[in-house]
PyMOL Python script that loads the backbone (N, CA, C, O; Angstrom):
from pymol import cmd

cmd.read_pdbstr("""\
ATOM      1  N   PHE A   1      38.556 162.752  99.093  1.00  0.00           N
ATOM      2  CA  PHE A   1      39.426 161.661  98.709  1.00  0.00           C
ATOM      3  C   PHE A   1      39.622 160.720  99.878  1.00  0.00           C
ATOM      4  O   PHE A   1      39.819 161.155 101.013  1.00  0.00           O
ATOM      5  N   ASP A   2      39.567 159.434  99.598  1.00  0.00           N
ATOM      6  CA  ASP A   2      39.936 158.410 100.564  1.00  0.00           C
ATOM      7  C   ASP A   2      41.120 157.663  99.980  1.00  0.00           C
ATOM      8  O   ASP A   2      41.210 157.491  98.764  1.00  0.00           O
ATOM      9  N   THR A   3      42.021 157.223 100.830  1.00  0.00           N
ATOM     10  CA  THR A   3      43.256 156.604 100.388  1.00  0.00           C
ATOM     11  C   THR A   3      43.284 155.133 100.793  1.00  0.00           C
ATOM     12  O   THR A   3      43.062 154.791 101.954  1.00  0.00           O
ATOM     13  N   TYR A   4      43.561 154.269  99.814  1.00  0.00           N
ATOM     14  CA  TYR A   4      43.650 152.838 100.059  1.00  0.00           C
ATOM     15  C   TYR A   4      44.913 152.296  99.411  1.00  0.00           C
ATOM     16  O   TYR A   4      45.339 152.773  98.360  1.00  0.00           O
ATOM     17  N   ASN A   5      45.498 151.307 100.041  1.00  0.00           N
ATOM     18  CA  ASN A   5      46.659 150.610  99.513  1.00  0.00           C
ATOM     19  C   ASN A   5      46.205 149.237  99.037  1.00  0.00           C
ATOM     20  O   ASN A   5      45.623 148.472  99.806  1.00  0.00           O
ATOM     21  N   TYR A   6      46.470 148.923  97.769  1.00  0.00           N
ATOM     22  CA  TYR A   6      46.097 147.617  97.240  1.00  0.00           C
ATOM     23  C   TYR A   6      47.043 146.575  97.795  1.00  0.00           C
ATOM     24  O   TYR A   6      48.258 146.674  97.621  1.00  0.00           O
ATOM     25  N   SER A   7      46.493 145.579  98.462  1.00  0.00           N
ATOM     26  CA  SER A   7      47.327 144.551  99.094  1.00  0.00           C
ATOM     27  C   SER A   7      47.049 143.168  98.529  1.00  0.00           C
ATOM     28  O   SER A   7      47.515 142.168  99.077  1.00  0.00           O
ATOM     29  N   GLY A   8      46.295 143.102  97.441  1.00  0.00           N
ATOM     30  CA  GLY A   8      45.953 141.817  96.841  1.00  0.00           C
ATOM     31  C   GLY A   8      47.044 141.315  95.914  1.00  0.00           C
ATOM     32  O   GLY A   8      48.105 141.922  95.774  1.00  0.00           O
ATOM     33  N   ASP A   9      46.748 140.185  95.286  1.00  0.00           N
ATOM     34  CA  ASP A   9      47.721 139.576  94.381  1.00  0.00           C
ATOM     35  C   ASP A   9      47.327 139.752  92.918  1.00  0.00           C
ATOM     36  O   ASP A   9      47.886 139.092  92.042  1.00  0.00           O
ATOM     37  N   GLY A  10      46.382 140.625  92.652  1.00  0.00           N
ATOM     38  CA  GLY A  10      45.961 140.860  91.284  1.00  0.00           C
ATOM     39  C   GLY A  10      44.637 140.212  90.941  1.00  0.00           C
ATOM     40  O   GLY A  10      43.929 140.676  90.046  1.00  0.00           O
ATOM     41  N   SER A  11      44.294 139.139  91.646  1.00  0.00           N
ATOM     42  CA  SER A  11      43.044 138.448  91.338  1.00  0.00           C
ATOM     43  C   SER A  11      41.981 138.629  92.412  1.00  0.00           C
ATOM     44  O   SER A  11      40.847 138.181  92.239  1.00  0.00           O
ATOM     45  N   ASN A  12      42.328 139.274  93.512  1.00  0.00           N
ATOM     46  CA  ASN A  12      41.331 139.468  94.564  1.00  0.00           C
ATOM     47  C   ASN A  12      41.165 140.956  94.882  1.00  0.00           C
ATOM     48  O   ASN A  12      41.975 141.787  94.474  1.00  0.00           O
ATOM     49  N   TRP A  13      40.122 141.263  95.600  1.00  0.00           N
ATOM     50  CA  TRP A  13      39.760 142.645  95.903  1.00  0.00           C
ATOM     51  C   TRP A  13      40.204 142.933  97.331  1.00  0.00           C
ATOM     52  O   TRP A  13      39.387 142.896  98.251  1.00  0.00           O
ATOM     53  N   SER A  14      41.498 143.220  97.528  1.00  0.00           N
ATOM     54  CA  SER A  14      42.041 143.448  98.866  1.00  0.00           C
ATOM     55  C   SER A  14      42.624 144.850  98.964  1.00  0.00           C
ATOM     56  O   SER A  14      43.633 145.168  98.335  1.00  0.00           O
ATOM     57  N   TRP A  15      41.975 145.670  99.757  1.00  0.00           N
ATOM     58  CA  TRP A  15      42.398 147.058  99.940  1.00  0.00           C
ATOM     59  C   TRP A  15      42.498 147.344 101.425  1.00  0.00           C
ATOM     60  O   TRP A  15      41.648 146.913 102.205  1.00  0.00           O
ATOM     61  N   ASP A  16      43.537 148.071 101.818  1.00  0.00           N
ATOM     62  CA  ASP A  16      43.707 148.491 103.198  1.00  0.00           C
ATOM     63  C   ASP A  16      43.608 150.011 103.242  1.00  0.00           C
ATOM     64  O   ASP A  16      44.292 150.706 102.491  1.00  0.00           O
ATOM     65  N   TYR A  17      42.757 150.521 104.123  1.00  0.00           N
ATOM     66  CA  TYR A  17      42.605 151.967 104.269  1.00  0.00           C
ATOM     67  C   TYR A  17      43.891 152.565 104.812  1.00  0.00           C
ATOM     68  O   TYR A  17      44.502 151.998 105.718  1.00  0.00           O
ATOM     69  N   VAL A  18      44.306 153.692 104.276  1.00  0.00           N
ATOM     70  CA  VAL A  18      45.503 154.398 104.727  1.00  0.00           C
ATOM     71  C   VAL A  18      45.068 155.747 105.270  1.00  0.00           C
ATOM     72  O   VAL A  18      44.423 156.525 104.567  1.00  0.00           O
ATOM     73  N   GLN A  19      45.417 156.025 106.515  1.00  0.00           N
ATOM     74  CA  GLN A  19      45.104 157.324 107.110  1.00  0.00           C
ATOM     75  C   GLN A  19      46.134 158.322 106.593  1.00  0.00           C
ATOM     76  O   GLN A  19      47.245 158.410 107.115  1.00  0.00           O
ATOM     77  N   ALA A  20      45.754 159.070 105.567  1.00  0.00           N
ATOM     78  CA  ALA A  20      46.700 159.996 104.923  1.00  0.00           C
ATOM     79  C   ALA A  20      46.017 161.340 104.697  1.00  0.00           C
ATOM     80  O   ALA A  20      45.953 161.837 103.572  1.00  0.00           O
ATOM     81  N   GLY A  21      45.516 161.911 105.765  1.00  0.00           N
ATOM     82  CA  GLY A  21      44.826 163.191 105.658  1.00  0.00           C
ATOM     83  C   GLY A  21      45.704 164.273 105.063  1.00  0.00           C
ATOM     84  O   GLY A  21      46.896 164.364 105.358  1.00  0.00           O
ATOM     85  N   GLU A  22      45.108 165.071 104.241  1.00  0.00           N
ATOM     86  CA  GLU A  22      45.757 166.241 103.645  1.00  0.00           C
ATOM     87  C   GLU A  22      46.975 165.890 102.796  1.00  0.00           C
ATOM     88  O   GLU A  22      47.907 166.689 102.705  1.00  0.00           O
ATOM     89  N   PHE A  23      46.988 164.707 102.172  1.00  0.00           N
ATOM     90  CA  PHE A  23      48.114 164.324 101.327  1.00  0.00           C
ATOM     91  C   PHE A  23      48.030 164.947  99.942  1.00  0.00           C
ATOM     92  O   PHE A  23      48.962 164.825  99.147  1.00  0.00           O
ATOM     93  N   TYR A  24      46.936 165.603  99.654  1.00  0.00           N
ATOM     94  CA  TYR A  24      46.724 166.158  98.319  1.00  0.00           C
ATOM     95  C   TYR A  24      46.217 167.598  98.419  1.00  0.00           C
ATOM     96  O   TYR A  24      45.677 168.021  99.441  1.00  0.00           O
ATOM     97  N   LYS A  25      46.407 168.319  97.342  1.00  0.00           N
ATOM     98  CA  LYS A  25      45.813 169.646  97.184  1.00  0.00           C
ATOM     99  C   LYS A  25      45.250 169.719  95.784  1.00  0.00           C
ATOM    100  O   LYS A  25      45.924 169.389  94.809  1.00  0.00           O
ATOM    101  N   VAL A  26      44.010 170.152  95.695  1.00  0.00           N
ATOM    102  CA  VAL A  26      43.369 170.318  94.396  1.00  0.00           C
ATOM    103  C   VAL A  26      43.570 171.761  93.966  1.00  0.00           C
ATOM    104  O   VAL A  26      43.299 172.694  94.723  1.00  0.00           O
ATOM    105  N   GLY A  27      44.050 171.932  92.739  1.00  0.00           N
ATOM    106  CA  GLY A  27      44.277 173.262  92.189  1.00  0.00           C
ATOM    107  C   GLY A  27      43.122 173.683  91.297  1.00  0.00           C
ATOM    108  O   GLY A  27      41.957 173.588  91.684  1.00  0.00           O
ATOM    109  N   HIS A  28      43.448 174.142  90.122  1.00  0.00           N
ATOM    110  CA  HIS A  28      42.473 174.654  89.169  1.00  0.00           C
ATOM    111  C   HIS A  28      41.522 173.543  88.719  1.00  0.00           C
ATOM    112  O   HIS A  28      41.961 172.436  88.407  1.00  0.00           O
ATOM    113  N   ILE A  29      40.223 173.837  88.686  1.00  0.00           N
ATOM    114  CA  ILE A  29      39.197 172.903  88.210  1.00  0.00           C
ATOM    115  C   ILE A  29      38.463 173.567  87.063  1.00  0.00           C
ATOM    116  O   ILE A  29      38.103 174.742  87.136  1.00  0.00           O
ATOM    117  N   GLU A  30      38.244 172.804  86.004  1.00  0.00           N
ATOM    118  CA  GLU A  30      37.604 173.350  84.810  1.00  0.00           C
ATOM    119  C   GLU A  30      36.803 172.260  84.117  1.00  0.00           C
ATOM    120  O   GLU A  30      37.244 171.114  84.035  1.00  0.00           O
ATOM    121  N   GLU A  31      35.620 172.619  83.615  1.00  0.00           N
ATOM    122  CA  GLU A  31      34.851 171.699  82.788  1.00  0.00           C
ATOM    123  C   GLU A  31      34.872 172.231  81.369  1.00  0.00           C
ATOM    124  O   GLU A  31      34.546 173.392  81.120  1.00  0.00           O
ATOM    125  N   SER A  32      35.260 171.367  80.441  1.00  0.00           N
ATOM    126  CA  SER A  32      35.396 171.776  79.051  1.00  0.00           C
ATOM    127  C   SER A  32      34.979 170.629  78.147  1.00  0.00           C
ATOM    128  O   SER A  32      35.506 169.523  78.267  1.00  0.00           O
ATOM    129  N   ASP A  33      34.048 170.878  77.253  1.00  0.00           N
ATOM    130  CA  ASP A  33      33.582 169.858  76.306  1.00  0.00           C
ATOM    131  C   ASP A  33      33.142 168.571  76.990  1.00  0.00           C
ATOM    132  O   ASP A  33      33.408 167.478  76.491  1.00  0.00           O
ATOM    133  N   GLY A  34      32.473 168.695  78.124  1.00  0.00           N
ATOM    134  CA  GLY A  34      31.964 167.528  78.834  1.00  0.00           C
ATOM    135  C   GLY A  34      32.996 166.790  79.665  1.00  0.00           C
ATOM    136  O   GLY A  34      32.694 165.739  80.229  1.00  0.00           O
ATOM    137  N   LEU A  35      34.213 167.321  79.754  1.00  0.00           N
ATOM    138  CA  LEU A  35      35.265 166.697  80.558  1.00  0.00           C
ATOM    139  C   LEU A  35      35.577 167.564  81.764  1.00  0.00           C
ATOM    140  O   LEU A  35      35.674 168.786  81.652  1.00  0.00           O
ATOM    141  N   LEU A  36      35.734 166.931  82.911  1.00  0.00           N
ATOM    142  CA  LEU A  36      36.150 167.628  84.111  1.00  0.00           C
ATOM    143  C   LEU A  36      37.664 167.532  84.206  1.00  0.00           C
ATOM    144  O   LEU A  36      38.227 166.437  84.223  1.00  0.00           O
ATOM    145  N   LYS A  37      38.315 168.682  84.269  1.00  0.00           N
ATOM    146  CA  LYS A  37      39.781 168.717  84.333  1.00  0.00           C
ATOM    147  C   LYS A  37      40.185 169.416  85.626  1.00  0.00           C
ATOM    148  O   LYS A  37      39.578 170.409  86.026  1.00  0.00           O
ATOM    149  N   TYR A  38      41.229 168.876  86.278  1.00  0.00           N
ATOM    150  CA  TYR A  38      41.685 169.505  87.505  1.00  0.00           C
ATOM    151  C   TYR A  38      43.166 169.244  87.710  1.00  0.00           C
ATOM    152  O   TYR A  38      43.727 168.275  87.199  1.00  0.00           O
ATOM    153  N   GLU A  39      43.778 170.133  88.467  1.00  0.00           N
ATOM    154  CA  GLU A  39      45.174 169.966  88.869  1.00  0.00           C
ATOM    155  C   GLU A  39      45.189 169.336  90.258  1.00  0.00           C
ATOM    156  O   GLU A  39      44.335 169.631  91.093  1.00  0.00           O
ATOM    157  N   LEU A  40      46.151 168.481  90.491  1.00  0.00           N
ATOM    158  CA  LEU A  40      46.249 167.784  91.764  1.00  0.00           C
ATOM    159  C   LEU A  40      47.714 167.701  92.165  1.00  0.00           C
ATOM    160  O   LEU A  40      48.562 167.292  91.372  1.00  0.00           O
ATOM    161  N   ALA A  41      48.004 168.089  93.396  1.00  0.00           N
ATOM    162  CA  ALA A  41      49.361 167.980  93.941  1.00  0.00           C
ATOM    163  C   ALA A  41      49.342 166.948  95.063  1.00  0.00           C
ATOM    164  O   ALA A  41      48.382 166.873  95.829  1.00  0.00           O
ATOM    165  N   VAL A  42      50.404 166.154  95.155  1.00  0.00           N
ATOM    166  CA  VAL A  42      50.523 165.118  96.173  1.00  0.00           C
ATOM    167  C   VAL A  42      51.737 165.418  97.047  1.00  0.00           C
ATOM    168  O   VAL A  42      52.820 165.707  96.539  1.00  0.00           O
ATOM    169  N   SER A  43      51.549 165.347  98.364  1.00  0.00           N
ATOM    170  CA  SER A  43      52.652 165.563  99.302  1.00  0.00           C
ATOM    171  C   SER A  43      53.108 164.216  99.851  1.00  0.00           C
ATOM    172  O   SER A  43      52.381 163.575 100.609  1.00  0.00           O
ATOM    173  N   ARG A  44      54.300 163.790  99.474  1.00  0.00           N
ATOM    174  CA  ARG A  44      54.759 162.466  99.910  1.00  0.00           C
ATOM    175  C   ARG A  44      54.994 162.400 101.416  1.00  0.00           C
ATOM    176  O   ARG A  44      54.933 161.314 101.992  1.00  0.00           O
ATOM    177  N   THR A  45      55.262 163.527 102.067  1.00  0.00           N
ATOM    178  CA  THR A  45      55.475 163.508 103.519  1.00  0.00           C
ATOM    179  C   THR A  45      54.191 163.241 104.284  1.00  0.00           C
ATOM    180  O   THR A  45      54.242 162.928 105.473  1.00  0.00           O
ATOM    181  N   LYS A  46      53.044 163.355 103.632  1.00  0.00           N
ATOM    182  CA  LYS A  46      51.761 163.125 104.289  1.00  0.00           C
ATOM    183  C   LYS A  46      51.246 161.699 104.094  1.00  0.00           C
ATOM    184  O   LYS A  46      50.179 161.354 104.602  1.00  0.00           O
ATOM    185  N   ILE A  47      51.998 160.862 103.358  1.00  0.00           N
ATOM    186  CA  ILE A  47      51.571 159.489 103.105  1.00  0.00           C
ATOM    187  C   ILE A  47      52.381 158.564 104.018  1.00  0.00           C
ATOM    188  O   ILE A  47      53.562 158.327 103.764  1.00  0.00           O
ATOM    189  N   PRO A  48      51.757 158.040 105.079  1.00  0.00           N
ATOM    190  CA  PRO A  48      52.497 157.204 106.019  1.00  0.00           C
ATOM    191  C   PRO A  48      52.928 155.885 105.391  1.00  0.00           C
ATOM    192  O   PRO A  48      52.210 155.309 104.573  1.00  0.00           O
ATOM    193  N   GLY A  49      54.101 155.418 105.780  1.00  0.00           N
ATOM    194  CA  GLY A  49      54.576 154.127 105.311  1.00  0.00           C
ATOM    195  C   GLY A  49      55.145 154.123 103.911  1.00  0.00           C
ATOM    196  O   GLY A  49      55.471 153.061 103.380  1.00  0.00           O
ATOM    197  N   LEU A  50      55.269 155.281 103.307  1.00  0.00           N
ATOM    198  CA  LEU A  50      55.824 155.347 101.958  1.00  0.00           C
ATOM    199  C   LEU A  50      57.318 155.059 102.033  1.00  0.00           C
ATOM    200  O   LEU A  50      58.080 155.852 102.585  1.00  0.00           O
ATOM    201  N   THR A  51      57.734 153.926 101.480  1.00  0.00           N
ATOM    202  CA  THR A  51      59.133 153.524 101.591  1.00  0.00           C
ATOM    203  C   THR A  51      59.839 153.471 100.247  1.00  0.00           C
ATOM    204  O   THR A  51      61.066 153.387 100.201  1.00  0.00           O
ATOM    205  N   ASN A  52      59.094 153.517  99.160  1.00  0.00           N
ATOM    206  CA  ASN A  52      59.699 153.444  97.843  1.00  0.00           C
ATOM    207  C   ASN A  52      59.902 154.843  97.271  1.00  0.00           C
ATOM    208  O   ASN A  52      59.512 155.839  97.881  1.00  0.00           O
ATOM    209  N   GLU A  53      60.505 154.904  96.115  1.00  0.00           N
ATOM    210  CA  GLU A  53      60.736 156.177  95.468  1.00  0.00           C
ATOM    211  C   GLU A  53      59.635 156.531  94.486  1.00  0.00           C
ATOM    212  O   GLU A  53      59.744 157.513  93.751  1.00  0.00           O
ATOM    213  N   ALA A  54      58.580 155.739  94.472  1.00  0.00           N
ATOM    214  CA  ALA A  54      57.478 155.994  93.551  1.00  0.00           C
ATOM    215  C   ALA A  54      56.177 155.513  94.179  1.00  0.00           C
ATOM    216  O   ALA A  54      56.170 154.703  95.105  1.00  0.00           O
ATOM    217  N   VAL A  55      55.091 156.031  93.653  1.00  0.00           N
ATOM    218  CA  VAL A  55      53.766 155.592  94.078  1.00  0.00           C
ATOM    219  C   VAL A  55      52.909 155.486  92.821  1.00  0.00           C
ATOM    220  O   VAL A  55      53.049 156.290  91.900  1.00  0.00           O
ATOM    221  N   ARG A  56      52.033 154.506  92.786  1.00  0.00           N
ATOM    222  CA  ARG A  56      51.132 154.337  91.647  1.00  0.00           C
ATOM    223  C   ARG A  56      49.767 154.883  92.057  1.00  0.00           C
ATOM    224  O   ARG A  56      49.215 154.488  93.084  1.00  0.00           O
ATOM    225  N   LEU A  57      49.235 155.784  91.257  1.00  0.00           N
ATOM    226  CA  LEU A  57      47.980 156.460  91.568  1.00  0.00           C
ATOM    227  C   LEU A  57      46.886 156.111  90.575  1.00  0.00           C
ATOM    228  O   LEU A  57      47.124 156.040  89.369  1.00  0.00           O
ATOM    229  N   ALA A  58      45.701 155.897  91.086  1.00  0.00           N
ATOM    230  CA  ALA A  58      44.509 155.718  90.263  1.00  0.00           C
ATOM    231  C   ALA A  58      43.359 156.363  91.022  1.00  0.00           C
ATOM    232  O   ALA A  58      43.342 156.363  92.253  1.00  0.00           O
ATOM    233  N   ILE A  59      42.414 156.904  90.298  1.00  0.00           N
ATOM    234  CA  ILE A  59      41.267 157.570  90.913  1.00  0.00           C
ATOM    235  C   ILE A  59      39.995 156.941  90.359  1.00  0.00           C
ATOM    236  O   ILE A  59      39.828 156.816  89.146  1.00  0.00           O
ATOM    237  N   ILE A  60      39.115 156.551  91.249  1.00  0.00           N
ATOM    238  CA  ILE A  60      37.787 156.079  90.871  1.00  0.00           C
ATOM    239  C   ILE A  60      36.798 157.113  91.400  1.00  0.00           C
ATOM    240  O   ILE A  60      36.764 157.387  92.600  1.00  0.00           O
ATOM    241  N   ILE A  61      36.009 157.677  90.522  1.00  0.00           N
ATOM    242  CA  ILE A  61      35.056 158.704  90.897  1.00  0.00           C
ATOM    243  C   ILE A  61      33.706 158.033  91.108  1.00  0.00           C
ATOM    244  O   ILE A  61      33.207 157.332  90.227  1.00  0.00           O
ATOM    245  N   MET A  62      33.112 158.253  92.293  1.00  0.00           N
ATOM    246  CA  MET A  62      31.860 157.591  92.659  1.00  0.00           C
ATOM    247  C   MET A  62      30.853 158.613  93.144  1.00  0.00           C
ATOM    248  O   MET A  62      31.209 159.696  93.609  1.00  0.00           O
ATOM    249  N   ASP A  63      29.584 158.242  93.025  1.00  0.00           N
ATOM    250  CA  ASP A  63      28.542 159.101  93.578  1.00  0.00           C
ATOM    251  C   ASP A  63      28.286 158.691  95.027  1.00  0.00           C
ATOM    252  O   ASP A  63      28.957 157.799  95.545  1.00  0.00           O
ATOM    253  N   SER A  64      27.329 159.330  95.680  1.00  0.00           N
ATOM    254  CA  SER A  64      27.075 159.061  97.096  1.00  0.00           C
ATOM    255  C   SER A  64      26.547 157.653  97.354  1.00  0.00           C
ATOM    256  O   SER A  64      26.553 157.194  98.497  1.00  0.00           O
ATOM    257  N   GLY A  65      26.093 156.963  96.312  1.00  0.00           N
ATOM    258  CA  GLY A  65      25.633 155.582  96.457  1.00  0.00           C
ATOM    259  C   GLY A  65      26.693 154.551  96.113  1.00  0.00           C
ATOM    260  O   GLY A  65      26.378 153.369  95.975  1.00  0.00           O
ATOM    261  N   TRP A  66      27.944 154.973  95.971  1.00  0.00           N
ATOM    262  CA  TRP A  66      29.089 154.130  95.660  1.00  0.00           C
ATOM    263  C   TRP A  66      29.057 153.553  94.247  1.00  0.00           C
ATOM    264  O   TRP A  66      29.720 152.552  93.974  1.00  0.00           O
ATOM    265  N   SER A  67      28.297 154.170  93.350  1.00  0.00           N
ATOM    266  CA  SER A  67      28.301 153.756  91.947  1.00  0.00           C
ATOM    267  C   SER A  67      29.392 154.534  91.228  1.00  0.00           C
ATOM    268  O   SER A  67      29.440 155.761  91.305  1.00  0.00           O
ATOM    269  N   ASP A  68      30.270 153.816  90.526  1.00  0.00           N
ATOM    270  CA  ASP A  68      31.364 154.509  89.854  1.00  0.00           C
ATOM    271  C   ASP A  68      30.896 155.067  88.510  1.00  0.00           C
ATOM    272  O   ASP A  68      30.056 154.485  87.825  1.00  0.00           O
ATOM    273  N   PHE A  69      31.478 156.226  88.161  1.00  0.00           N
ATOM    274  CA  PHE A  69      31.141 156.835  86.875  1.00  0.00           C
ATOM    275  C   PHE A  69      32.327 157.512  86.220  1.00  0.00           C
ATOM    276  O   PHE A  69      32.171 158.183  85.199  1.00  0.00           O
ATOM    277  N   GLY A  70      33.503 157.349  86.786  1.00  0.00           N
ATOM    278  CA  GLY A  70      34.694 157.918  86.169  1.00  0.00           C
ATOM    279  C   GLY A  70      35.947 157.253  86.695  1.00  0.00           C
ATOM    280  O   GLY A  70      35.997 156.805  87.841  1.00  0.00           O
ATOM    281  N   PHE A  71      36.960 157.193  85.841  1.00  0.00           N
ATOM    282  CA  PHE A  71      38.216 156.521  86.192  1.00  0.00           C
ATOM    283  C   PHE A  71      39.398 157.307  85.640  1.00  0.00           C
ATOM    284  O   PHE A  71      39.347 157.812  84.518  1.00  0.00           O
ATOM    285  N   VAL A  72      40.454 157.408  86.423  1.00  0.00           N
ATOM    286  CA  VAL A  72      41.712 157.986  85.964  1.00  0.00           C
ATOM    287  C   VAL A  72      42.810 157.044  86.418  1.00  0.00           C
ATOM    288  O   VAL A  72      43.021 156.937  87.626  1.00  0.00           O
ATOM    289  N   PRO A  73      43.519 156.360  85.549  1.00  0.00           N
ATOM    290  CA  PRO A  73      43.301 156.266  84.102  1.00  0.00           C
ATOM    291  C   PRO A  73      42.034 155.460  83.812  1.00  0.00           C
ATOM    292  O   PRO A  73      41.258 155.171  84.723  1.00  0.00           O
ATOM    293  N   ASP A  74      41.827 155.104  82.568  1.00  0.00           N
ATOM    294  CA  ASP A  74      40.632 154.376  82.168  1.00  0.00           C
ATOM    295  C   ASP A  74      40.470 153.099  82.990  1.00  0.00           C
ATOM    296  O   ASP A  74      41.445 152.546  83.498  1.00  0.00           O
ATOM    297  N   LYS A  75      39.234 152.643  83.114  1.00  0.00           N
ATOM    298  CA  LYS A  75      38.914 151.434  83.871  1.00  0.00           C
ATOM    299  C   LYS A  75      39.735 150.244  83.369  1.00  0.00           C
ATOM    300  O   LYS A  75      39.930 150.071  82.166  1.00  0.00           O
ATOM    301  N   ASN A  76      40.206 149.436  84.305  1.00  0.00           N
ATOM    302  CA  ASN A  76      41.000 148.226  84.047  1.00  0.00           C
ATOM    303  C   ASN A  76      42.389 148.510  83.491  1.00  0.00           C
ATOM    304  O   ASN A  76      43.007 147.631  82.891  1.00  0.00           O
ATOM    305  N   LYS A  77      42.884 149.727  83.684  1.00  0.00           N
ATOM    306  CA  LYS A  77      44.253 150.081  83.307  1.00  0.00           C
ATOM    307  C   LYS A  77      45.067 150.272  84.576  1.00  0.00           C
ATOM    308  O   LYS A  77      44.512 150.605  85.623  1.00  0.00           O
ATOM    309  N   ASN A  78      46.377 150.063  84.494  1.00  0.00           N
ATOM    310  CA  ASN A  78      47.253 150.319  85.633  1.00  0.00           C
ATOM    311  C   ASN A  78      47.242 151.788  85.983  1.00  0.00           C
ATOM    312  O   ASN A  78      47.094 152.644  85.111  1.00  0.00           O
ATOM    313  N   GLY A  79      47.402 152.081  87.276  1.00  0.00           N
ATOM    314  CA  GLY A  79      47.488 153.466  87.720  1.00  0.00           C
ATOM    315  C   GLY A  79      48.736 154.136  87.181  1.00  0.00           C
ATOM    316  O   GLY A  79      49.641 153.477  86.669  1.00  0.00           O
ATOM    317  N   PHE A  80      48.773 155.450  87.302  1.00  0.00           N
ATOM    318  CA  PHE A  80      49.933 156.216  86.856  1.00  0.00           C
ATOM    319  C   PHE A  80      51.073 156.048  87.851  1.00  0.00           C
ATOM    320  O   PHE A  80      50.856 156.105  89.062  1.00  0.00           O
ATOM    321  N   MET A  81      52.269 155.845  87.353  1.00  0.00           N
ATOM    322  CA  MET A  81      53.446 155.752  88.204  1.00  0.00           C
ATOM    323  C   MET A  81      53.972 157.169  88.422  1.00  0.00           C
ATOM    324  O   MET A  81      54.335 157.853  87.466  1.00  0.00           O
ATOM    325  N   LEU A  82      54.012 157.603  89.666  1.00  0.00           N
ATOM    326  CA  LEU A  82      54.513 158.923  90.016  1.00  0.00           C
ATOM    327  C   LEU A  82      55.854 158.748  90.716  1.00  0.00           C
ATOM    328  O   LEU A  82      55.916 158.276  91.851  1.00  0.00           O
ATOM    329  N   MET A  83      56.927 159.134  90.027  1.00  0.00           N
ATOM    330  CA  MET A  83      58.267 159.035  90.596  1.00  0.00           C
ATOM    331  C   MET A  83      58.425 160.148  91.642  1.00  0.00           C
ATOM    332  O   MET A  83      58.121 161.310  91.370  1.00  0.00           O
ATOM    333  N   MET A  84      58.895 159.786  92.825  1.00  0.00           N
ATOM    334  CA  MET A  84      58.989 160.744  93.929  1.00  0.00           C
ATOM    335  C   MET A  84      60.382 160.759  94.532  1.00  0.00           C
ATOM    336  O   MET A  84      60.534 160.980  95.734  1.00  0.00           O
ATOM    337  N   ASN A  85      61.396 160.528  93.720  1.00  0.00           N
ATOM    338  CA  ASN A  85      62.755 160.408  94.237  1.00  0.00           C
ATOM    339  C   ASN A  85      63.557 161.698  94.127  1.00  0.00           C
ATOM    340  O   ASN A  85      64.766 161.688  94.358  1.00  0.00           O
ATOM    341  N   GLU A  86      62.924 162.788  93.786  1.00  0.00           N
ATOM    342  CA  GLU A  86      63.649 164.060  93.684  1.00  0.00           C
ATOM    343  C   GLU A  86      63.422 164.914  94.908  1.00  0.00           C
ATOM    344  O   GLU A  86      63.955 166.020  94.997  1.00  0.00           O
TER     345      GLU A  86
END
""", "prot")
cmd.dss("prot")
cmd.show_as("cartoon", "prot")
cmd.util.cbc("prot")
cmd.orient("prot")
């Protein structure tokens, strides 16, 4: 996983790399009916500069040639809002 913060205004492709090593843990992984399913835990203390009570997450799955072939959520949808205020 690589971590980037979107810094654009919605119409441009502006991403800033975030050094956030070990901010996640992957749990159970399973392939079922052609779908890859996995559990993922996020540690907010490992994400530098996190100042809000929530973070929006999206995952783009790419091969070694940087060609995308999977999206969570679906392509062109807003990322998931993860409330982190507890």
